[in-house]
N, CA, C and O atoms as a GROMACS GRO file, in nm:
protein
  432
    1UNK      N    1  -0.662   0.166   0.818
    1UNK     CA    2  -0.653   0.252   0.701
    1UNK      C    3  -0.790   0.270   0.637
    1UNK      O    4  -0.829   0.382   0.601
    2UNK      N    5  -0.863   0.162   0.622
    2UNK     CA    6  -0.995   0.173   0.559
    2UNK      C    7  -1.090   0.256   0.644
    2UNK      O    8  -1.167   0.335   0.591
    3UNK      N    9  -1.084   0.238   0.776
    3UNK     CA   10  -1.172   0.316   0.863
    3UNK      C   11  -1.140   0.465   0.854
    3UNK      O   12  -1.231   0.547   0.847
    4UNK      N   13  -1.013   0.499   0.855
    4UNK     CA   14  -0.977   0.641   0.844
    4UNK      C   15  -1.014   0.698   0.708
    4UNK      O   16  -1.050   0.816   0.698
    5UNK      N   17  -1.007   0.617   0.605
    5UNK     CA   18  -1.044   0.663   0.472
    5UNK      C   19  -1.195   0.687   0.460
    5UNK      O   20  -1.239   0.762   0.372
    6UNK      N   21  -1.273   0.626   0.547
    6UNK     CA   22  -1.418   0.650   0.545
    6UNK      C   23  -1.450   0.798   0.563
    6UNK      O   24  -1.549   0.847   0.510
    7UNK      N   25  -1.367   0.869   0.636
    7UNK     CA   26  -1.394   1.010   0.664
    7UNK      C   27  -1.362   1.101   0.546
    7UNK      O   28  -1.389   1.221   0.553
    8UNK      N   29  -1.306   1.047   0.439
    8UNK     CA   30  -1.271   1.129   0.323
    8UNK      C   31  -1.390   1.155   0.231
    8UNK      O   32  -1.387   1.250   0.153
    9UNK      N   33  -1.492   1.074   0.240
    9UNK     CA   34  -1.612   1.093   0.158
    9UNK      C   35  -1.733   1.109   0.250
    9UNK      O   36  -1.746   1.036   0.349
   10UNK      N   37  -1.822   1.201   0.218
   10UNK     CA   38  -1.940   1.221   0.304
   10UNK      C   39  -2.030   1.097   0.312
   10UNK      O   40  -2.090   1.072   0.417
   11UNK      N   41  -2.040   1.019   0.205
   11UNK     CA   42  -2.130   0.903   0.206
   11UNK      C   43  -2.077   0.790   0.293
   11UNK      O   44  -2.156   0.705   0.336
   12UNK      N   45  -1.947   0.785   0.320
   12UNK     CA   46  -1.890   0.678   0.401
   12UNK      C   47  -1.852   0.723   0.541
   12UNK      O   48  -1.805   0.642   0.621
   13UNK      N   49  -1.870   0.850   0.572
   13UNK     CA   50  -1.822   0.903   0.700
   13UNK      C   51  -1.897   0.848   0.821
   13UNK      O   52  -1.847   0.859   0.933
   14UNK      N   53  -2.014   0.791   0.803
   14UNK     CA   54  -2.090   0.739   0.916
   14UNK      C   55  -2.072   0.588   0.937
   14UNK      O   56  -2.138   0.530   1.024
   15UNK      N   57  -1.985   0.524   0.860
   15UNK     CA   58  -1.962   0.381   0.876
   15UNK      C   59  -1.876   0.354   0.999
   15UNK      O   60  -1.795   0.437   1.039
   16UNK      N   61  -1.895   0.237   1.058
   16UNK     CA   62  -1.826   0.202   1.183
   16UNK      C   63  -1.689   0.140   1.159
   16UNK      O   64  -1.650   0.114   1.045
   17UNK      N   65  -1.618   0.117   1.268
   17UNK     CA   66  -1.486   0.053   1.259
   17UNK      C   67  -1.500  -0.092   1.213
   17UNK      O   68  -1.410  -0.146   1.148
   18UNK      N   69  -1.612  -0.157   1.247
   18UNK     CA   70  -1.631  -0.295   1.201
   18UNK      C   71  -1.650  -0.300   1.049
   18UNK      O   72  -1.609  -0.397   0.985
   19UNK      N   73  -1.711  -0.196   0.993
   19UNK     CA   74  -1.720  -0.187   0.847
   19UNK      C   75  -1.580  -0.168   0.788
   19UNK      O   76  -1.551  -0.222   0.682
   20UNK      N   77  -1.496  -0.094   0.856
   20UNK     CA   78  -1.357  -0.076   0.812
   20UNK      C   79  -1.281  -0.207   0.812
   20UNK      O   80  -1.205  -0.236   0.719
   21UNK      N   81  -1.302  -0.287   0.916
   21UNK     CA   82  -1.236  -0.418   0.922
   21UNK      C   83  -1.287  -0.509   0.810
   21UNK      O   84  -1.210  -0.582   0.748
   22UNK      N   85  -1.417  -0.504   0.786
   22UNK     CA   86  -1.475  -0.585   0.679
   22UNK      C   87  -1.417  -0.546   0.543
   22UNK      O   88  -1.381  -0.632   0.463
   23UNK      N   89  -1.409  -0.417   0.517
   23UNK     CA   90  -1.355  -0.368   0.390
   23UNK      C   91  -1.206  -0.402   0.380
   23UNK      O   92  -1.157  -0.432   0.271
   24UNK      N   93  -1.134  -0.398   0.492
   24UNK     CA   94  -0.993  -0.435   0.491
   24UNK      C   95  -0.975  -0.582   0.452
   24UNK      O   96  -0.886  -0.615   0.373
   25UNK      N   97  -1.059  -0.669   0.507
   25UNK     CA   98  -1.050  -0.812   0.475
   25UNK      C   99  -1.092  -0.838   0.330
   25UNK      O  100  -1.025  -0.912   0.258
   26UNK      N  101  -1.201  -0.778   0.287
   26UNK     CA  102  -1.248  -0.797   0.150
   26UNK      C  103  -1.147  -0.740   0.050
   26UNK      O  104  -1.121  -0.801  -0.054
   27UNK      N  105  -1.089  -0.624   0.083
   27UNK     CA  106  -0.987  -0.565  -0.003
   27UNK      C  107  -0.863  -0.652  -0.010
   27UNK      O  108  -0.799  -0.662  -0.115
   28UNK      N  109  -0.828  -0.715   0.102
   28UNK     CA  110  -0.715  -0.807   0.103
   28UNK      C  111  -0.738  -0.925   0.010
   28UNK      O  112  -0.646  -0.972  -0.057
   29UNK      N  113  -0.861  -0.973   0.008
   29UNK     CA  114  -0.894  -1.082  -0.086
   29UNK      C  115  -0.882  -1.035  -0.230
   29UNK      O  116  -0.836  -1.109  -0.317
   30UNK      N  117  -0.923  -0.912  -0.255
   30UNK     CA  118  -0.911  -0.856  -0.390
   30UNK      C  119  -0.766  -0.839  -0.432
   30UNK      O  120  -0.732  -0.859  -0.548
   31UNK      N  121  -0.680  -0.802  -0.337
   31UNK     CA  122  -0.537  -0.786  -0.369
   31UNK      C  123  -0.470  -0.922  -0.387
   31UNK      O  124  -0.371  -0.934  -0.459
   32UNK      N  125  -0.523  -1.024  -0.321
   32UNK     CA  126  -0.466  -1.158  -0.333
   32UNK      C  127  -0.508  -1.228  -0.461
   32UNK      O  128  -0.451  -1.332  -0.497
   33UNK      N  129  -0.605  -1.174  -0.530
   33UNK     CA  130  -0.650  -1.234  -0.657
   33UNK      C  131  -0.535  -1.229  -0.758
   33UNK      O  132  -0.455  -1.135  -0.756
   34UNK      N  133  -0.526  -1.327  -0.844
   34UNK     CA  134  -0.412  -1.333  -0.938
   34UNK      C  135  -0.425  -1.236  -1.055
   34UNK      O  136  -0.427  -1.276  -1.171
   35UNK      N  137  -0.433  -1.107  -1.023
   35UNK     CA  138  -0.431  -1.001  -1.124
   35UNK      C  139  -0.325  -0.899  -1.083
   35UNK      O  140  -0.288  -0.893  -0.965
   36UNK      N  141  -0.277  -0.822  -1.176
   36UNK     CA  142  -0.170  -0.727  -1.150
   36UNK      C  143  -0.217  -0.616  -1.056
   36UNK      O  144  -0.301  -0.534  -1.092
   37UNK      N  145  -0.161  -0.616  -0.936
   37UNK     CA  146  -0.189  -0.509  -0.840
   37UNK      C  147  -0.331  -0.507  -0.786
   37UNK      O  148  -0.370  -0.408  -0.724
   38UNK      N  149  -0.407  -0.609  -0.808
   38UNK     CA  150  -0.544  -0.613  -0.759
   38UNK      C  151  -0.639  -0.523  -0.836
   38UNK      O  152  -0.753  -0.502  -0.794
   39UNK      N  153  -0.592  -0.470  -0.947
   39UNK     CA  154  -0.675  -0.376  -1.023
   39UNK      C  155  -0.795  -0.450  -1.079
   39UNK      O  156  -0.782  -0.550  -1.151
   40UNK      N  157  -0.911  -0.401  -1.046
   40UNK     CA  158  -1.036  -0.462  -1.092
   40UNK      C  159  -1.097  -0.549  -0.985
   40UNK      O  160  -1.210  -0.524  -0.943
   41UNK      N  161  -1.025  -0.649  -0.940
   41UNK     CA  162  -1.078  -0.739  -0.837
   41UNK      C  163  -1.095  -0.664  -0.705
   41UNK      O  164  -1.196  -0.681  -0.637
   42UNK      N  165  -0.998  -0.582  -0.670
   42UNK     CA  166  -1.007  -0.503  -0.546
   42UNK      C  167  -1.128  -0.410  -0.553
   42UNK      O  168  -1.208  -0.404  -0.459
   43UNK      N  169  -1.140  -0.338  -0.662
   43UNK     CA  170  -1.250  -0.242  -0.676
   43UNK      C  171  -1.386  -0.311  -0.673
   43UNK      O  172  -1.480  -0.262  -0.611
   44UNK      N  173  -1.394  -0.423  -0.739
   44UNK     CA  174  -1.521  -0.497  -0.742
   44UNK      C  175  -1.560  -0.545  -0.603
   44UNK      O  176  -1.674  -0.524  -0.560
   45UNK      N  177  -1.466  -0.608  -0.532
   45UNK     CA  178  -1.499  -0.663  -0.400
   45UNK      C  179  -1.528  -0.554  -0.297
   45UNK      O  180  -1.621  -0.568  -0.218
   46UNK      N  181  -1.452  -0.447  -0.298
   46UNK     CA  182  -1.477  -0.338  -0.203
   46UNK      C  183  -1.609  -0.269  -0.232
   46UNK      O  184  -1.687  -0.242  -0.141
   47UNK      N  185  -1.635  -0.240  -0.359
   47UNK     CA  186  -1.762  -0.173  -0.391
   47UNK      C  187  -1.882  -0.263  -0.361
   47UNK      O  188  -1.985  -0.214  -0.314
   48UNK      N  189  -1.870  -0.394  -0.386
   48UNK     CA  190  -1.978  -0.486  -0.352
   48UNK      C  191  -1.994  -0.499  -0.200
   48UNK      O  192  -2.105  -0.513  -0.149
   49UNK      N  193  -1.882  -0.496  -0.129
   49UNK     CA  194  -1.888  -0.501   0.017
   49UNK      C  195  -1.957  -0.379   0.075
   49UNK      O  196  -2.028  -0.390   0.175
   50UNK      N  197  -1.935  -0.264   0.015
   50UNK     CA  198  -1.999  -0.142   0.065
   50UNK      C  199  -2.148  -0.138   0.032
   50UNK      O  200  -2.224  -0.067   0.098
   51UNK      N  201  -2.190  -0.213  -0.069
   51UNK     CA  202  -2.334  -0.224  -0.097
   51UNK      C  203  -2.405  -0.288   0.022
   51UNK      O  204  -2.519  -0.253   0.053
   52UNK      N  205  -2.337  -0.381   0.090
   52UNK     CA  206  -2.396  -0.444   0.209
   52UNK      C  207  -2.421  -0.342   0.321
   52UNK      O  208  -2.506  -0.365   0.408
   53UNK      N  209  -2.349  -0.232   0.318
   53UNK     CA  210  -2.367  -0.127   0.419
   53UNK      C  211  -2.456  -0.014   0.370
   53UNK      O  212  -2.463   0.092   0.433
   54UNK      N  213  -2.526  -0.034   0.259
   54UNK     CA  214  -2.625   0.061   0.212
   54UNK      C  215  -2.575   0.166   0.116
   54UNK      O  216  -2.649   0.260   0.085
   55UNK      N  217  -2.454   0.156   0.066
   55UNK     CA  218  -2.403   0.252  -0.030
   55UNK      C  219  -2.440   0.207  -0.171
   55UNK      O  220  -2.466   0.089  -0.195
   56UNK      N  221  -2.441   0.302  -0.262
   56UNK     CA  222  -2.468   0.267  -0.402
   56UNK      C  223  -2.342   0.210  -0.466
   56UNK      O  224  -2.232   0.223  -0.412
   57UNK      N  225  -2.359   0.148  -0.581
   57UNK     CA  226  -2.246   0.091  -0.655
   57UNK      C  227  -2.145   0.200  -0.691
   57UNK      O  228  -2.024   0.180  -0.679
   58UNK      N  229  -2.194   0.317  -0.734
   58UNK     CA  230  -2.106   0.427  -0.773
   58UNK      C  231  -2.028   0.481  -0.654
   58UNK      O  232  -1.908   0.508  -0.665
   59UNK      N  233  -2.095   0.497  -0.540
   59UNK     CA  234  -2.025   0.546  -0.420
   59UNK      C  235  -1.921   0.445  -0.373
   59UNK      O  236  -1.812   0.483  -0.332
   60UNK      N  237  -1.955   0.318  -0.380
   60UNK     CA  238  -1.861   0.213  -0.341
   60UNK      C  239  -1.740   0.209  -0.432
   60UNK      O  240  -1.627   0.190  -0.387
   61UNK      N  241  -1.764   0.227  -0.561
   61UNK     CA  242  -1.654   0.228  -0.658
   61UNK      C  243  -1.566   0.351  -0.639
   61UNK      O  244  -1.444   0.342  -0.653
   62UNK      N  245  -1.626   0.465  -0.608
   62UNK     CA  246  -1.548   0.586  -0.583
   62UNK      C  247  -1.459   0.567  -0.461
   62UNK      O  248  -1.342   0.605  -0.462
   63UNK      N  249  -1.515   0.509  -0.356
   63UNK     CA  250  -1.436   0.485  -0.235
   63UNK      C  251  -1.324   0.384  -0.262
   63UNK      O  252  -1.211   0.403  -0.218
   64UNK      N  253  -1.356   0.277  -0.334
   64UNK     CA  254  -1.255   0.175  -0.365
   64UNK      C  255  -1.141   0.234  -0.447
   64UNK      O  256  -1.024   0.202  -0.423
   65UNK      N  257  -1.174   0.319  -0.542
   65UNK     CA  258  -1.071   0.383  -0.624
   65UNK      C  259  -0.985   0.476  -0.540
   65UNK      O  260  -0.862   0.477  -0.555
   66UNK      N  261  -1.047   0.552  -0.452
   66UNK     CA  262  -0.973   0.642  -0.363
   66UNK      C  263  -0.879   0.564  -0.271
   66UNK      O  264  -0.762   0.601  -0.256
   67UNK      N  265  -0.929   0.459  -0.212
   67UNK     CA  266  -0.850   0.380  -0.119
   67UNK      C  267  -0.736   0.307  -0.190
   67UNK      O  268  -0.623   0.306  -0.141
   68UNK      N  269  -0.764   0.248  -0.305
   68UNK     CA  270  -0.662   0.176  -0.381
   68UNK      C  271  -0.553   0.272  -0.429
   68UNK      O  272  -0.434   0.240  -0.421
   69UNK      N  273  -0.592   0.388  -0.478
   69UNK     CA  274  -0.495   0.486  -0.525
   69UNK      C  275  -0.405   0.534  -0.413
   69UNK      O  276  -0.284   0.545  -0.430
   70UNK      N  277  -0.464   0.564  -0.297
   70UNK     CA  278  -0.382   0.612  -0.185
   70UNK      C  279  -0.286   0.504  -0.138
   70UNK      O  280  -0.172   0.534  -0.104
   71UNK      N  281  -0.330   0.381  -0.134
   71UNK     CA  282  -0.241   0.272  -0.092
   71UNK      C  283  -0.129   0.249  -0.194
   71UNK      O  284  -0.015   0.225  -0.155
   72UNK      N  285  -0.160   0.257  -0.321
   72UNK     CA  286  -0.057   0.238  -0.423
   72UNK      C  287   0.046   0.351  -0.418
   72UNK      O  288   0.165   0.326  -0.437
   73UNK      N  289   0.001   0.474  -0.394
   73UNK     CA  290   0.095   0.586  -0.384
   73UNK      C  291   0.188   0.570  -0.264
   73UNK      O  292   0.306   0.602  -0.272
   74UNK      N  293   0.136   0.521  -0.153
   74UNK     CA  294   0.219   0.497  -0.036
   74UNK      C  295   0.322   0.388  -0.065
   74UNK      O  296   0.439   0.401  -0.028
   75UNK      N  297   0.280   0.282  -0.131
   75UNK     CA  298   0.373   0.172  -0.165
   75UNK      C  299   0.481   0.222  -0.262
   75UNK      O  300   0.598   0.188  -0.244
   76UNK      N  301   0.443   0.299  -0.361
   76UNK     CA  302   0.541   0.351  -0.457
   76UNK      C  303   0.639   0.445  -0.388
   76UNK      O  304   0.759   0.436  -0.410
   77UNK      N  305   0.589   0.536  -0.305
   77UNK     CA  306   0.676   0.632  -0.237
   77UNK      C  307   0.776   0.563  -0.146
   77UNK      O  308   0.896   0.587  -0.155
   78UNK      N  309   0.726   0.477  -0.057
   78UNK     CA  310   0.816   0.411   0.037
   78UNK      C  311   0.905   0.306  -0.031
   78UNK      O  312   1.015   0.280   0.016
   79UNK      N  313   0.858   0.248  -0.139
   79UNK     CA  314   0.941   0.157  -0.216
   79UNK      C  315   1.058   0.230  -0.280
   79UNK      O  316   1.171   0.181  -0.277
   80UNK      N  317   1.031   0.347  -0.338
   80UNK     CA  318   1.138   0.427  -0.399
   80UNK      C  319   1.235   0.477  -0.293
   80UNK      O  320   1.356   0.476  -0.314
   81UNK      N  321   1.183   0.520  -0.179
   81UNK     CA  322   1.268   0.565  -0.069
   81UNK      C  323   1.357   0.451  -0.018
   81UNK      O  324   1.475   0.472   0.007
   82UNK      N  325   1.300   0.334  -0.003
   82UNK     CA  326   1.377   0.218   0.043
   82UNK      C  327   1.485   0.180  -0.058
   82UNK      O  328   1.596   0.143  -0.020
   83UNK      N  329   1.452   0.189  -0.186
   83UNK     CA  330   1.549   0.158  -0.290
   83UNK      C  331   1.667   0.255  -0.285
   83UNK      O  332   1.782   0.214  -0.296
   84UNK      N  333   1.638   0.384  -0.267
   84UNK     CA  334   1.745   0.482  -0.257
   84UNK      C  335   1.831   0.459  -0.133
   84UNK      O  336   1.954   0.469  -0.140
   85UNK      N  337   1.768   0.429  -0.022
   85UNK     CA  338   1.845   0.401   0.100
   85UNK      C  339   1.930   0.276   0.084
   85UNK      O  340   2.042   0.270   0.136
   86UNK      N  341   1.879   0.177   0.015
   86UNK     CA  342   1.956   0.055  -0.011
   86UNK      C  343   2.078   0.085  -0.098
   86UNK      O  344   2.187   0.033  -0.073
   87UNK      N  345   2.060   0.169  -0.199
   87UNK     CA  346   2.173   0.207  -0.284
   87UNK      C  347   2.279   0.282  -0.204
   87UNK      O  348   2.399   0.257  -0.221
   88UNK      N  349   2.236   0.374  -0.118
   88UNK     CA  350   2.330   0.449  -0.036
   88UNK      C  351   2.403   0.358   0.062
   88UNK      O  352   2.524   0.374   0.082
   89UNK      N  353   2.334   0.265   0.122
   89UNK     CA  354   2.396   0.172   0.216
   89UNK      C  355   2.493   0.080   0.144
   89UNK      O  356   2.598   0.046   0.198
   90UNK      N  357   2.460   0.039   0.024
   90UNK     CA  358   2.548  -0.048  -0.054
   90UNK      C  359   2.675   0.026  -0.093
   90UNK      O  360   2.784  -0.030  -0.087
   91UNK      N  361   2.661   0.152  -0.133
   91UNK     CA  362   2.778   0.233  -0.170
   91UNK      C  363   2.869   0.254  -0.050
   91UNK      O  364   2.991   0.245  -0.062
   92UNK      N  365   2.811   0.283   0.066
   92UNK     CA  366   2.890   0.303   0.187
   92UNK      C  367   2.962   0.175   0.226
   92UNK      O  368   3.077   0.178   0.268
   93UNK      N  369   2.894   0.062   0.211
   93UNK     CA  370   2.955  -0.066   0.244
   93UNK      C  371   3.073  -0.096   0.153
   93UNK      O  372   3.175  -0.147   0.199
   94UNK      N  373   3.061  -0.064   0.025
   94UNK     CA  374   3.171  -0.085  -0.069
   94UNK      C  375   3.289   0.005  -0.035
   94UNK      O  376   3.404  -0.037  -0.043
   95UNK      N  377   3.260   0.130   0.002
   95UNK     CA  378   3.366   0.222   0.040
   95UNK      C  379   3.439   0.175   0.166
   95UNK      O  380   3.561   0.183   0.174
   96UNK      N  381   3.364   0.125   0.263
   96UNK     CA  382   3.423   0.074   0.386
   96UNK      C  383   3.509  -0.049   0.358
   96UNK      O  384   3.618  -0.063   0.413
   97UNK      N  385   3.462  -0.138   0.273
   97UNK     CA  386   3.537  -0.258   0.237
   97UNK      C  387   3.665  -0.224   0.162
   97UNK      O  388   3.767  -0.290   0.180
   98UNK      N  389   3.661  -0.121   0.077
   98UNK     CA  390   3.780  -0.080   0.003
   98UNK      C  391   3.885  -0.027   0.099
   98UNK      O  392   4.004  -0.053   0.081
   99UNK      N  393   3.844   0.049   0.200
   99UNK     CA  394   3.937   0.100   0.300
   99UNK      C  395   4.000  -0.010   0.382
   99UNK      O  396   4.118  -0.003   0.414
  100UNK      N  397   3.923  -0.112   0.417
  100UNK     CA  398   3.975  -0.226   0.492
  100UNK      C  399   4.077  -0.304   0.410
  100UNK      O  400   4.179  -0.349   0.462
  101UNK      N  401   4.049  -0.322   0.280
  101UNK     CA  402   4.142  -0.394   0.193
  101UNK      C  403   4.275  -0.320   0.179
  101UNK      O  404   4.380  -0.383   0.173
  102UNK      N  405   4.270  -0.188   0.174
  102UNK     CA  406   4.393  -0.111   0.165
  102UNK      C  407   4.475  -0.123   0.292
  102UNK      O  408   4.598  -0.129   0.287
  103UNK      N  409   4.407  -0.126   0.408
  103UNK     CA  410   4.476  -0.142   0.535
  103UNK      C  411   4.546  -0.277   0.542
  103UNK      O  412   4.661  -0.287   0.585
  104UNK      N  413   4.477  -0.380   0.499
  104UNK     CA  414   4.532  -0.517   0.505
  104UNK      C  415   4.651  -0.531   0.410
  104UNK      O  416   4.748  -0.599   0.443
  105UNK      N  417   4.645  -0.467   0.294
  105UNK     CA  418   4.754  -0.474   0.199
  105UNK      C  419   4.878  -0.401   0.248
  105UNK      O  420   4.989  -0.441   0.215
  106UNK      N  421   4.861  -0.295   0.327
  106UNK     CA  422   4.976  -0.221   0.376
  106UNK      C  423   5.049  -0.298   0.486
  106UNK      O  424   5.168  -0.275   0.508
  107UNK      N  425   4.981  -0.389   0.556
  107UNK     CA  426   5.045  -0.467   0.662
  107UNK      C  427   5.123  -0.586   0.606
  107UNK      O  428   5.211  -0.638   0.674
  108UNK      N  429   5.092  -0.630   0.486
  108UNK     CA  430   5.160  -0.749   0.431
  108UNK      C  431   5.282  -0.716   0.351
  108UNK      O  432   5.348  -0.806   0.299
   0.00000   0.00000   0.00000
């Protein structure tokens, strides 16, 4: 994900896949920090990691913000979709169980 996101900004488009792996690991450490959603720690670590590859602090922060926002939007979208599917599956399961109970009651 980080490597593909490099192509979204001109300043990061020439970075290698190994830089993507490095940013993925550093970003993972930022997300593991005990703050809500990695906000702040993720941005700091990714932007500082990109300084090692010759980018400025501002360019690194712009990339970190772009990457963090896109990942959060994916998590929110698929989380909401999964929640809706869970509700539909739960409703179907209740309907199926109600039909089975009616069948059993008619035999007794």
